[in-house]
PQR file with spaces between the fields and no chain letter, atoms N, CA, C, O and H, PARSE charges and radii, in Angstrom:
ATOM       1  N    UNK     1     -40.563  -34.046  224.719 -0.4000 1.5000
ATOM       2  CA   UNK     1     -41.720  -34.313  225.922 -0.0000 2.0000
ATOM       3  C    UNK     1     -43.053  -34.696  224.942  0.5500 1.7000
ATOM       4  O    UNK     1     -43.286  -34.004  223.951 -0.5500 1.4000
ATOM       5  N    UNK     2     -43.716  -35.596  225.220 -0.4000 1.5000
ATOM       6  CA   UNK     2     -45.064  -35.729  224.663 -0.0000 2.0000
ATOM       7  C    UNK     2     -46.157  -35.622  225.438  0.5500 1.7000
ATOM       8  O    UNK     2     -46.332  -36.439  226.342 -0.5500 1.4000
ATOM       9  H    UNK     2     -43.526  -36.158  226.025  0.4000 1.0000
ATOM      10  N    UNK     3     -47.060  -34.598  225.202 -0.4000 1.5000
ATOM      11  CA   UNK     3     -48.111  -34.309  225.660 -0.0000 2.0000
ATOM      12  C    UNK     3     -49.629  -35.011  224.835  0.5500 1.7000
ATOM      13  O    UNK     3     -49.995  -34.911  223.664 -0.5500 1.4000
ATOM      14  H    UNK     3     -46.917  -33.934  224.467  0.4000 1.0000
ATOM      15  N    UNK     4     -50.293  -35.763  226.079 -0.4000 1.5000
ATOM      16  CA   UNK     4     -51.289  -36.588  225.147 -0.0000 2.0000
ATOM      17  C    UNK     4     -52.438  -35.551  225.285  0.5500 1.7000
ATOM      18  O    UNK     4     -53.253  -35.535  224.362 -0.5500 1.4000
ATOM      19  H    UNK     4     -49.996  -35.844  227.030  0.4000 1.0000
ATOM      20  N    UNK     5     -52.636  -34.555  226.465 -0.4000 1.5000
ATOM      21  CA   UNK     5     -53.640  -33.698  226.401 -0.0000 2.0000
ATOM      22  C    UNK     5     -53.183  -32.386  226.774  0.5500 1.7000
ATOM      23  O    UNK     5     -52.101  -32.195  227.328 -0.5500 1.4000
ATOM      24  H    UNK     5     -51.973  -34.568  227.214  0.4000 1.0000
ATOM      25  N    UNK     6     -54.082  -31.393  226.443 -0.4000 1.5000
ATOM      26  CA   UNK     6     -53.386  -29.791  226.695 -0.0000 2.0000
ATOM      27  C    UNK     6     -52.991  -29.790  227.890  0.5500 1.7000
ATOM      28  O    UNK     6     -51.838  -29.415  228.104 -0.5500 1.4000
ATOM      29  H    UNK     6     -54.961  -31.549  225.992  0.4000 1.0000
ATOM      30  N    UNK     7     -53.809  -30.195  228.963 -0.4000 1.5000
ATOM      31  CA   UNK     7     -53.674  -29.997  230.326 -0.0000 2.0000
ATOM      32  C    UNK     7     -52.025  -30.297  230.744  0.5500 1.7000
ATOM      33  O    UNK     7     -51.345  -29.562  231.460 -0.5500 1.4000
ATOM      34  H    UNK     7     -54.746  -30.500  228.789  0.4000 1.0000
ATOM      35  N    UNK     8     -51.584  -31.552  230.109 -0.4000 1.5000
ATOM      36  CA   UNK     8     -50.165  -31.753  230.227 -0.0000 2.0000
ATOM      37  C    UNK     8     -49.286  -30.860  229.848  0.5500 1.7000
ATOM      38  O    UNK     8     -48.259  -30.576  230.463 -0.5500 1.4000
ATOM      39  H    UNK     8     -52.137  -32.148  229.527  0.4000 1.0000
ATOM      40  N    UNK     9     -49.743  -30.283  228.593 -0.4000 1.5000
ATOM      41  CA   UNK     9     -49.005  -29.086  228.077 -0.0000 2.0000
ATOM      42  C    UNK     9     -48.652  -28.071  229.197  0.5500 1.7000
ATOM      43  O    UNK     9     -47.527  -27.717  229.550 -0.5500 1.4000
ATOM      44  H    UNK     9     -50.578  -30.514  228.093  0.4000 1.0000
ATOM      45  N    UNK    10     -49.800  -27.701  229.656 -0.4000 1.5000
ATOM      46  CA   UNK    10     -49.785  -26.347  230.583 -0.0000 2.0000
ATOM      47  C    UNK    10     -49.044  -26.763  231.784  0.5500 1.7000
ATOM      48  O    UNK    10     -48.228  -26.002  232.303 -0.5500 1.4000
ATOM      49  H    UNK    10     -50.714  -27.989  229.370  0.4000 1.0000
ATOM      50  N    UNK    11     -49.351  -28.220  232.361 -0.4000 1.5000
ATOM      51  CA   UNK    11     -48.471  -28.403  233.657 -0.0000 2.0000
ATOM      52  C    UNK    11     -47.089  -28.489  233.235  0.5500 1.7000
ATOM      53  O    UNK    11     -46.404  -28.361  234.249 -0.5500 1.4000
ATOM      54  H    UNK    11     -50.014  -28.838  231.939  0.4000 1.0000
ATOM      55  N    UNK    12     -46.447  -28.627  232.342 -0.4000 1.5000
ATOM      56  CA   UNK    12     -45.129  -28.969  232.053 -0.0000 2.0000
ATOM      57  C    UNK    12     -44.111  -29.736  232.758  0.5500 1.7000
ATOM      58  O    UNK    12     -42.951  -29.460  233.065 -0.5500 1.4000
ATOM      59  H    UNK    12     -47.004  -28.731  231.518  0.4000 1.0000
ATOM      60  N    UNK    13     -44.967  -30.956  232.970 -0.4000 1.5000
ATOM      61  CA   UNK    13     -44.117  -32.086  233.932 -0.0000 2.0000
ATOM      62  C    UNK    13     -44.115  -31.453  235.234  0.5500 1.7000
ATOM      63  O    UNK    13     -43.106  -31.624  235.918 -0.5500 1.4000
ATOM      64  H    UNK    13     -45.909  -31.179  232.720  0.4000 1.0000
ATOM      65  N    UNK    14     -45.015  -30.787  235.679 -0.4000 1.5000
ATOM      66  CA   UNK    14     -44.846  -30.115  237.309 -0.0000 2.0000
ATOM      67  C    UNK    14     -44.359  -29.013  237.255  0.5500 1.7000
ATOM      68  O    UNK    14     -44.385  -28.435  238.342 -0.5500 1.4000
ATOM      69  H    UNK    14     -45.834  -30.649  235.123  0.4000 1.0000
ATOM      70  N    UNK    15     -43.871  -28.403  236.361 -0.4000 1.5000
ATOM      71  CA   UNK    15     -42.870  -27.013  236.430 -0.0000 2.0000
ATOM      72  C    UNK    15     -43.885  -26.019  235.701  0.5500 1.7000
ATOM      73  O    UNK    15     -43.444  -24.896  235.460 -0.5500 1.4000
ATOM      74  H    UNK    15     -43.850  -28.872  235.478  0.4000 1.0000
ATOM      75  N    UNK    16     -45.222  -26.314  235.316 -0.4000 1.5000
ATOM      76  CA   UNK    16     -45.963  -24.881  234.785 -0.0000 2.0000
ATOM      77  C    UNK    16     -46.291  -24.022  235.384  0.5500 1.7000
ATOM      78  O    UNK    16     -46.598  -22.974  234.815 -0.5500 1.4000
ATOM      79  H    UNK    16     -45.581  -27.227  235.511  0.4000 1.0000
ATOM      80  N    UNK    17     -46.341  -24.133  236.614 -0.4000 1.5000
ATOM      81  CA   UNK    17     -46.239  -22.849  237.323 -0.0000 2.0000
ATOM      82  C    UNK    17     -45.096  -21.862  237.288  0.5500 1.7000
ATOM      83  O    UNK    17     -45.311  -20.654  237.181 -0.5500 1.4000
ATOM      84  H    UNK    17     -46.091  -24.984  237.076  0.4000 1.0000
ATOM      85  N    UNK    18     -43.815  -22.401  237.383 -0.4000 1.5000
ATOM      86  CA   UNK    18     -42.553  -21.759  237.370 -0.0000 2.0000
ATOM      87  C    UNK    18     -42.389  -21.223  235.865  0.5500 1.7000
ATOM      88  O    UNK    18     -42.152  -20.032  235.667 -0.5500 1.4000
ATOM      89  H    UNK    18     -43.641  -23.382  237.470  0.4000 1.0000
ATOM      90  N    UNK    19     -42.537  -22.242  234.693 -0.4000 1.5000
ATOM      91  CA   UNK    19     -42.564  -21.663  233.430 -0.0000 2.0000
ATOM      92  C    UNK    19     -43.480  -20.726  233.052  0.5500 1.7000
ATOM      93  O    UNK    19     -43.009  -19.786  232.412 -0.5500 1.4000
ATOM      94  H    UNK    19     -42.730  -23.210  234.854  0.4000 1.0000
ATOM      95  N    UNK    20     -44.838  -20.708  233.294 -0.4000 1.5000
ATOM      96  CA   UNK    20     -45.731  -19.731  232.825 -0.0000 2.0000
ATOM      97  C    UNK    20     -45.917  -18.377  233.663  0.5500 1.7000
ATOM      98  O    UNK    20     -46.348  -17.303  233.245 -0.5500 1.4000
ATOM      99  H    UNK    20     -45.221  -21.472  233.813  0.4000 1.0000
ATOM     100  N    UNK    21     -45.473  -18.709  234.974 -0.4000 1.5000
ATOM     101  CA   UNK    21     -45.272  -17.699  235.967 -0.0000 2.0000
ATOM     102  C    UNK    21     -44.070  -16.720  235.301  0.5500 1.7000
ATOM     103  O    UNK    21     -44.309  -15.552  234.996 -0.5500 1.4000
ATOM     104  H    UNK    21     -45.123  -19.582  235.314  0.4000 1.0000
ATOM     105  N    UNK    22     -43.051  -17.201  235.155 -0.4000 1.5000
ATOM     106  CA   UNK    22     -41.642  -16.549  234.468 -0.0000 2.0000
ATOM     107  C    UNK    22     -42.286  -15.761  233.108  0.5500 1.7000
ATOM     108  O    UNK    22     -42.308  -14.533  233.022 -0.5500 1.4000
ATOM     109  H    UNK    22     -42.857  -18.151  235.402  0.4000 1.0000
ATOM     110  N    UNK    23     -42.728  -16.534  232.219 -0.4000 1.5000
ATOM     111  CA   UNK    23     -43.199  -15.970  231.113 -0.0000 2.0000
ATOM     112  C    UNK    23     -44.287  -14.447  231.371  0.5500 1.7000
ATOM     113  O    UNK    23     -44.187  -13.366  230.792 -0.5500 1.4000
ATOM     114  H    UNK    23     -42.710  -17.531  232.288  0.4000 1.0000
ATOM     115  N    UNK    24     -45.161  -14.809  232.299 -0.4000 1.5000
ATOM     116  CA   UNK    24     -45.805  -13.831  232.691 -0.0000 2.0000
ATOM     117  C    UNK    24     -45.361  -12.776  233.316  0.5500 1.7000
ATOM     118  O    UNK    24     -45.919  -11.707  233.071 -0.5500 1.4000
ATOM     119  H    UNK    24     -45.243  -15.688  232.769  0.4000 1.0000
ATOM     120  N    UNK    25     -44.415  -12.808  234.133 -0.4000 1.5000
ATOM     121  CA   UNK    25     -43.763  -11.764  234.774 -0.0000 2.0000
ATOM     122  C    UNK    25     -42.839  -10.978  233.886  0.5500 1.7000
ATOM     123  O    UNK    25     -42.799   -9.749  233.945 -0.5500 1.4000
ATOM     124  H    UNK    25     -43.961  -13.677  234.332  0.4000 1.0000
ATOM     125  N    UNK    26     -42.062  -11.715  233.027 -0.4000 1.5000
ATOM     126  CA   UNK    26     -41.510  -11.236  231.955 -0.0000 2.0000
ATOM     127  C    UNK    26     -42.265  -10.214  231.037  0.5500 1.7000
ATOM     128  O    UNK    26     -41.845   -9.065  230.894 -0.5500 1.4000
ATOM     129  H    UNK    26     -42.094  -12.713  232.979  0.4000 1.0000
ATOM     130  N    UNK    27     -43.460  -10.706  230.386 -0.4000 1.5000
ATOM     131  CA   UNK    27     -44.374   -9.912  229.950 -0.0000 2.0000
ATOM     132  C    UNK    27     -44.664   -8.692  230.361  0.5500 1.7000
ATOM     133  O    UNK    27     -44.636   -7.688  229.651 -0.5500 1.4000
ATOM     134  H    UNK    27     -43.801  -11.639  230.501  0.4000 1.0000
ATOM     135  N    UNK    28     -45.004   -8.749  231.726 -0.4000 1.5000
ATOM     136  CA   UNK    28     -45.400   -7.727  232.650 -0.0000 2.0000
ATOM     137  C    UNK    28     -44.597   -6.616  232.558  0.5500 1.7000
ATOM     138  O    UNK    28     -45.079   -5.529  232.238 -0.5500 1.4000
ATOM     139  H    UNK    28     -45.028   -9.566  232.303  0.4000 1.0000
ATOM     140  N    UNK    29     -43.130   -6.793  232.862 -0.4000 1.5000
ATOM     141  CA   UNK    29     -41.948   -5.991  233.215 -0.0000 2.0000
ATOM     142  C    UNK    29     -41.668   -5.430  231.982  0.5500 1.7000
ATOM     143  O    UNK    29     -41.483   -4.213  231.959 -0.5500 1.4000
ATOM     144  H    UNK    29     -42.738   -7.676  233.122  0.4000 1.0000
ATOM     145  N    UNK    30     -41.570   -6.307  230.551 -0.4000 1.5000
ATOM     146  CA   UNK    30     -41.454   -5.810  229.561 -0.0000 2.0000
ATOM     147  C    UNK    30     -42.378   -4.453  229.043  0.5500 1.7000
ATOM     148  O    UNK    30     -41.983   -3.441  228.464 -0.5500 1.4000
ATOM     149  H    UNK    30     -41.721   -7.295  230.570  0.4000 1.0000
ATOM     150  N    UNK    31     -43.712   -4.818  229.465 -0.4000 1.5000
ATOM     151  CA   UNK    31     -44.825   -3.674  229.137 -0.0000 2.0000
ATOM     152  C    UNK    31     -44.503   -2.341  230.060  0.5500 1.7000
ATOM     153  O    UNK    31     -44.413   -1.217  229.565 -0.5500 1.4000
ATOM     154  H    UNK    31     -44.033   -5.639  229.935  0.4000 1.0000
ATOM     155  N    UNK    32     -44.350   -2.603  231.390 -0.4000 1.5000
ATOM     156  CA   UNK    32     -43.916   -1.651  232.186 -0.0000 2.0000
ATOM     157  C    UNK    32     -42.589   -0.785  231.844  0.5500 1.7000
ATOM     158  O    UNK    32     -42.406    0.387  232.172 -0.5500 1.4000
ATOM     159  H    UNK    32     -44.423   -3.516  231.792  0.4000 1.0000
ATOM     160  N    UNK    33     -41.748   -1.572  231.151 -0.4000 1.5000
ATOM     161  CA   UNK    33     -40.567   -0.694  230.636 -0.0000 2.0000
ATOM     162  C    UNK    33     -40.735    0.224  229.421  0.5500 1.7000
ATOM     163  O    UNK    33     -40.196    1.313  229.222 -0.5500 1.4000
ATOM     164  H    UNK    33     -41.897   -2.525  230.884  0.4000 1.0000
ATOM     165  N    UNK    34     -41.675   -0.510  228.583 -0.4000 1.5000
ATOM     166  CA   UNK    34     -42.303    0.413  227.394 -0.0000 2.0000
ATOM     167  C    UNK    34     -42.689    1.639  227.886  0.5500 1.7000
ATOM     168  O    UNK    34     -42.220    2.747  227.625 -0.5500 1.4000
ATOM     169  H    UNK    34     -42.112   -1.394  228.744  0.4000 1.0000
ATOM     170  N    UNK    35     -43.797    1.262  228.794 -0.4000 1.5000
ATOM     171  CA   UNK    35     -44.425    2.457  229.585 -0.0000 2.0000
ATOM     172  C    UNK    35     -43.658    3.596  230.006  0.5500 1.7000
ATOM     173  O    UNK    35     -43.801    4.753  229.612 -0.5500 1.4000
ATOM     174  H    UNK    35     -44.177    0.362  229.006  0.4000 1.0000
ATOM     175  N    UNK    36     -42.509    2.993  231.167 -0.4000 1.5000
ATOM     176  CA   UNK    36     -41.780    3.957  231.793 -0.0000 2.0000
ATOM     177  C    UNK    36     -40.799    4.758  230.409  0.5500 1.7000
ATOM     178  O    UNK    36     -40.849    5.987  230.356 -0.5500 1.4000
ATOM     179  H    UNK    36     -42.393    2.052  231.487  0.4000 1.0000
ATOM     180  N    UNK    37     -40.249    4.268  229.725 -0.4000 1.5000
ATOM     181  CA   UNK    37     -39.617    4.877  228.386 -0.0000 2.0000
ATOM     182  C    UNK    37     -40.511    6.033  227.948  0.5500 1.7000
ATOM     183  O    UNK    37     -40.241    7.231  228.037 -0.5500 1.4000
ATOM     184  H    UNK    37     -40.208    3.270  229.768  0.4000 1.0000
ATOM     185  N    UNK    38     -41.605    5.485  227.468 -0.4000 1.5000
ATOM     186  CA   UNK    38     -42.470    6.441  226.899 -0.0000 2.0000
ATOM     187  C    UNK    38     -42.942    7.908  227.804  0.5500 1.7000
ATOM     188  O    UNK    38     -43.111    9.042  227.354 -0.5500 1.4000
ATOM     189  H    UNK    38     -41.824    4.512  227.396  0.4000 1.0000
ATOM     190  N    UNK    39     -43.054    7.501  228.976 -0.4000 1.5000
ATOM     191  CA   UNK    39     -43.400    8.497  229.761 -0.0000 2.0000
ATOM     192  C    UNK    39     -42.086    9.497  230.181  0.5500 1.7000
ATOM     193  O    UNK    39     -42.236   10.713  230.299 -0.5500 1.4000
ATOM     194  H    UNK    39     -42.917    6.581  229.342  0.4000 1.0000
ATOM     195  N    UNK    40     -40.946    8.903  230.363 -0.4000 1.5000
ATOM     196  CA   UNK    40     -39.696    9.529  230.220 -0.0000 2.0000
ATOM     197  C    UNK    40     -39.273   10.624  229.136  0.5500 1.7000
ATOM     198  O    UNK    40     -38.646   11.668  229.316 -0.5500 1.4000
ATOM     199  H    UNK    40     -40.825    7.915  230.267  0.4000 1.0000
ATOM     200  N    UNK    41     -39.834   10.047  227.874 -0.4000 1.5000
ATOM     201  CA   UNK    41     -39.488   10.654  226.586 -0.0000 2.0000
ATOM     202  C    UNK    41     -40.187   11.793  226.471  0.5500 1.7000
ATOM     203  O    UNK    41     -39.715   12.749  225.856 -0.5500 1.4000
ATOM     204  H    UNK    41     -40.344    9.199  227.728  0.4000 1.0000
ATOM     205  N    UNK    42     -41.548   11.839  227.119 -0.4000 1.5000
ATOM     206  CA   UNK    42     -42.510   12.641  226.944 -0.0000 2.0000
ATOM     207  C    UNK    42     -42.126   13.827  227.889  0.5500 1.7000
ATOM     208  O    UNK    42     -42.212   14.991  227.499 -0.5500 1.4000
ATOM     209  H    UNK    42     -41.932   11.063  227.619  0.4000 1.0000
ATOM     210  N    UNK    43     -41.734   13.522  229.045 -0.4000 1.5000
ATOM     211  CA   UNK    43     -41.113   14.530  230.149 -0.0000 2.0000
ATOM     212  C    UNK    43     -39.914   15.194  229.649  0.5500 1.7000
ATOM     213  O    UNK    43     -39.842   16.403  229.869 -0.5500 1.4000
ATOM     214  H    UNK    43     -41.664   12.576  229.363  0.4000 1.0000
ATOM     215  N    UNK    44     -38.853   14.570  228.946 -0.4000 1.5000
ATOM     216  CA   UNK    44     -37.784   15.079  228.242 -0.0000 2.0000
ATOM     217  C    UNK    44     -38.037   16.029  227.097  0.5500 1.7000
ATOM     218  O    UNK    44     -37.325   17.011  226.890 -0.5500 1.4000
ATOM     219  H    UNK    44     -38.911   13.588  228.767  0.4000 1.0000
ATOM     220  N    UNK    45     -39.121   15.685  226.333 -0.4000 1.5000
ATOM     221  CA   UNK    45     -39.643   16.400  225.224 -0.0000 2.0000
ATOM     222  C    UNK    45     -40.158   18.009  225.859  0.5500 1.7000
ATOM     223  O    UNK    45     -39.809   19.115  225.448 -0.5500 1.4000
ATOM     224  H    UNK    45     -39.700   14.887  226.501  0.4000 1.0000
ATOM     225  N    UNK    46     -40.953   17.723  226.815 -0.4000 1.5000
ATOM     226  CA   UNK    46     -41.630   18.868  227.410 -0.0000 2.0000
ATOM     227  C    UNK    46     -40.696   19.967  227.826  0.5500 1.7000
ATOM     228  O    UNK    46     -40.851   21.171  227.622 -0.5500 1.4000
ATOM     229  H    UNK    46     -41.237   16.824  227.149  0.4000 1.0000
ATOM     230  N    UNK    47     -39.484   19.241  228.575 -0.4000 1.5000
ATOM     231  CA   UNK    47     -38.251   20.014  229.166 -0.0000 2.0000
ATOM     232  C    UNK    47     -37.715   20.619  228.067  0.5500 1.7000
ATOM     233  O    UNK    47     -37.734   21.835  227.879 -0.5500 1.4000
ATOM     234  H    UNK    47     -39.358   18.263  228.741  0.4000 1.0000
ATOM     235  N    UNK    48     -37.254   19.838  227.362 -0.4000 1.5000
ATOM     236  CA   UNK    48     -36.691   20.714  226.074 -0.0000 2.0000
ATOM     237  C    UNK    48     -37.227   21.693  225.236  0.5500 1.7000
ATOM     238  O    UNK    48     -36.522   22.482  224.606 -0.5500 1.4000
ATOM     239  H    UNK    48     -37.237   18.849  227.515  0.4000 1.0000
ATOM     240  N    UNK    49     -38.607   21.671  225.199 -0.4000 1.5000
ATOM     241  CA   UNK    49     -39.466   22.633  224.511 -0.0000 2.0000
ATOM     242  C    UNK    49     -39.728   23.835  225.517  0.5500 1.7000
ATOM     243  O    UNK    49     -39.989   24.973  225.129 -0.5500 1.4000
ATOM     244  H    UNK    49     -39.179   21.030  225.710  0.4000 1.0000
ATOM     245  N    UNK    50     -39.628   23.449  226.896 -0.4000 1.5000
ATOM     246  CA   UNK    50     -39.690   24.786  227.802 -0.0000 2.0000
ATOM     247  C    UNK    50     -38.275   25.637  227.870  0.5500 1.7000
ATOM     248  O    UNK    50     -38.240   26.860  227.999 -0.5500 1.4000
ATOM     249  H    UNK    50     -39.415   22.524  227.212  0.4000 1.0000
ATOM     250  N    UNK    51     -37.128   24.792  227.761 -0.4000 1.5000
ATOM     251  CA   UNK    51     -35.906   25.328  227.517 -0.0000 2.0000
ATOM     252  C    UNK    51     -35.671   26.329  226.282  0.5500 1.7000
ATOM     253  O    UNK    51     -35.014   27.369  226.332 -0.5500 1.4000
ATOM     254  H    UNK    51     -37.157   23.798  227.656  0.4000 1.0000
ATOM     255  N    UNK    52     -36.328   25.813  225.183 -0.4000 1.5000
ATOM     256  CA   UNK    52     -36.192   26.356  224.095 -0.0000 2.0000
ATOM     257  C    UNK    52     -37.007   27.515  224.174  0.5500 1.7000
ATOM     258  O    UNK    52     -36.475   28.545  223.760 -0.5500 1.4000
ATOM     259  H    UNK    52     -36.862   24.969  225.143  0.4000 1.0000
ATOM     260  N    UNK    53     -38.130   27.600  224.590 -0.4000 1.5000
ATOM     261  CA   UNK    53     -39.096   28.760  224.408 -0.0000 2.0000
ATOM     262  C    UNK    53     -38.236   29.815  225.360  0.5500 1.7000
ATOM     263  O    UNK    53     -38.039   30.980  225.014 -0.5500 1.4000
ATOM     264  H    UNK    53     -38.563   26.764  224.927  0.4000 1.0000
ATOM     265  N    UNK    54     -37.779   29.284  226.532 -0.4000 1.5000
ATOM     266  CA   UNK    54     -37.119   30.379  227.392 -0.0000 2.0000
ATOM     267  C    UNK    54     -36.024   31.170  226.822  0.5500 1.7000
ATOM     268  O    UNK    54     -35.825   32.382  226.908 -0.5500 1.4000
ATOM     269  H    UNK    54     -37.939   28.338  226.813  0.4000 1.0000
ATOM     270  N    UNK    55     -35.207   30.065  226.099 -0.4000 1.5000
ATOM     271  CA   UNK    55     -34.126   30.577  225.513 -0.0000 2.0000
ATOM     272  C    UNK    55     -34.373   31.605  224.280  0.5500 1.7000
ATOM     273  O    UNK    55     -33.746   32.662  224.211 -0.5500 1.4000
ATOM     274  H    UNK    55     -35.369   29.080  226.029  0.4000 1.0000
ATOM     275  N    UNK    56     -35.277   31.238  223.370 -0.4000 1.5000
ATOM     276  CA   UNK    56     -35.902   32.477  222.563 -0.0000 2.0000
ATOM     277  C    UNK    56     -36.378   33.528  223.158  0.5500 1.7000
ATOM     278  O    UNK    56     -36.098   34.618  222.660 -0.5500 1.4000
ATOM     279  H    UNK    56     -35.786   30.379  223.426  0.4000 1.0000
ATOM     280  N    UNK    57     -37.205   33.482  224.353 -0.4000 1.5000
ATOM     281  CA   UNK    57     -37.457   34.750  224.906 -0.0000 2.0000
ATOM     282  C    UNK    57     -36.191   35.519  225.276  0.5500 1.7000
ATOM     283  O    UNK    57     -36.232   36.741  225.127 -0.5500 1.4000
ATOM     284  H    UNK    57     -37.433   32.596  224.757  0.4000 1.0000
ATOM     285  N    UNK    58     -35.174   35.010  225.697 -0.4000 1.5000
ATOM     286  CA   UNK    58     -34.023   35.719  226.190 -0.0000 2.0000
ATOM     287  C    UNK    58     -33.254   36.391  225.020  0.5500 1.7000
ATOM     288  O    UNK    58     -32.514   37.370  225.109 -0.5500 1.4000
ATOM     289  H    UNK    58     -35.141   34.018  225.818  0.4000 1.0000
ATOM     290  N    UNK    59     -33.536   35.757  224.020 -0.4000 1.5000
ATOM     291  CA   UNK    59     -32.756   36.402  222.596 -0.0000 2.0000
ATOM     292  C    UNK    59     -33.799   37.435  222.354  0.5500 1.7000
ATOM     293  O    UNK    59     -33.352   38.495  221.916 -0.5500 1.4000
ATOM     294  H    UNK    59     -34.138   34.961  223.948  0.4000 1.0000
ATOM     295  N    UNK    60     -34.947   37.380  222.518 -0.4000 1.5000
ATOM     296  CA   UNK    60     -35.869   38.657  221.878 -0.0000 2.0000
ATOM     297  C    UNK    60     -35.457   39.771  222.835  0.5500 1.7000
ATOM     298  O    UNK    60     -35.635   40.898  222.373 -0.5500 1.4000
ATOM     299  H    UNK    60     -35.310   36.519  222.874  0.4000 1.0000
ATOM     300  N    UNK    61     -34.906   39.705  224.160 -0.4000 1.5000
ATOM     301  CA   UNK    61     -34.826   40.638  225.132 -0.0000 2.0000
ATOM     302  C    UNK    61     -33.445   41.382  224.621  0.5500 1.7000
ATOM     303  O    UNK    61     -33.396   42.610  224.543 -0.5500 1.4000
ATOM     304  H    UNK    61     -34.762   38.790  224.536  0.4000 1.0000
ATOM     305  N    UNK    62     -32.311   40.523  224.275 -0.4000 1.5000
ATOM     306  CA   UNK    62     -31.002   40.931  223.853 -0.0000 2.0000
ATOM     307  C    UNK    62     -31.146   41.564  222.584  0.5500 1.7000
ATOM     308  O    UNK    62     -30.235   42.340  222.295 -0.5500 1.4000
ATOM     309  H    UNK    62     -32.352   39.526  224.339  0.4000 1.0000
ATOM     310  N    UNK    63     -32.130   41.414  221.696 -0.4000 1.5000
ATOM     311  CA   UNK    63     -32.075   41.935  220.264 -0.0000 2.0000
ATOM     312  C    UNK    63     -33.015   43.457  220.653  0.5500 1.7000
ATOM     313  O    UNK    63     -32.867   44.306  219.774 -0.5500 1.4000
ATOM     314  H    UNK    63     -32.869   40.783  221.931  0.4000 1.0000
ATOM     315  N    UNK    64     -33.710   43.789  221.537 -0.4000 1.5000
ATOM     316  CA   UNK    64     -34.785   44.873  221.713 -0.0000 2.0000
ATOM     317  C    UNK    64     -33.544   45.933  221.731  0.5500 1.7000
ATOM     318  O    UNK    64     -33.763   47.138  221.860 -0.5500 1.4000
ATOM     319  H    UNK    64     -33.830   43.099  222.252  0.4000 1.0000
C-alpha cells in the first residue's frame, strides 16, 4: 500500500482504528501482565521469607 501523506498511514485504508486499537490494547495488557508478575513475585518472596524465619524460630526451640 502506498501512502501519500502521514494521515493515510494512520488511517490504514479505513482500518486504522482497529489496527492501532489492537496495538494499543496489546501494549496495555502486556504492561499489566509485567506488573502482575512482579507483584506476585514480591508476595511469594515475602511468604518464603516469613516461612523461613518461622522455621528458624522452631529450630531454635528444639535445640534449647
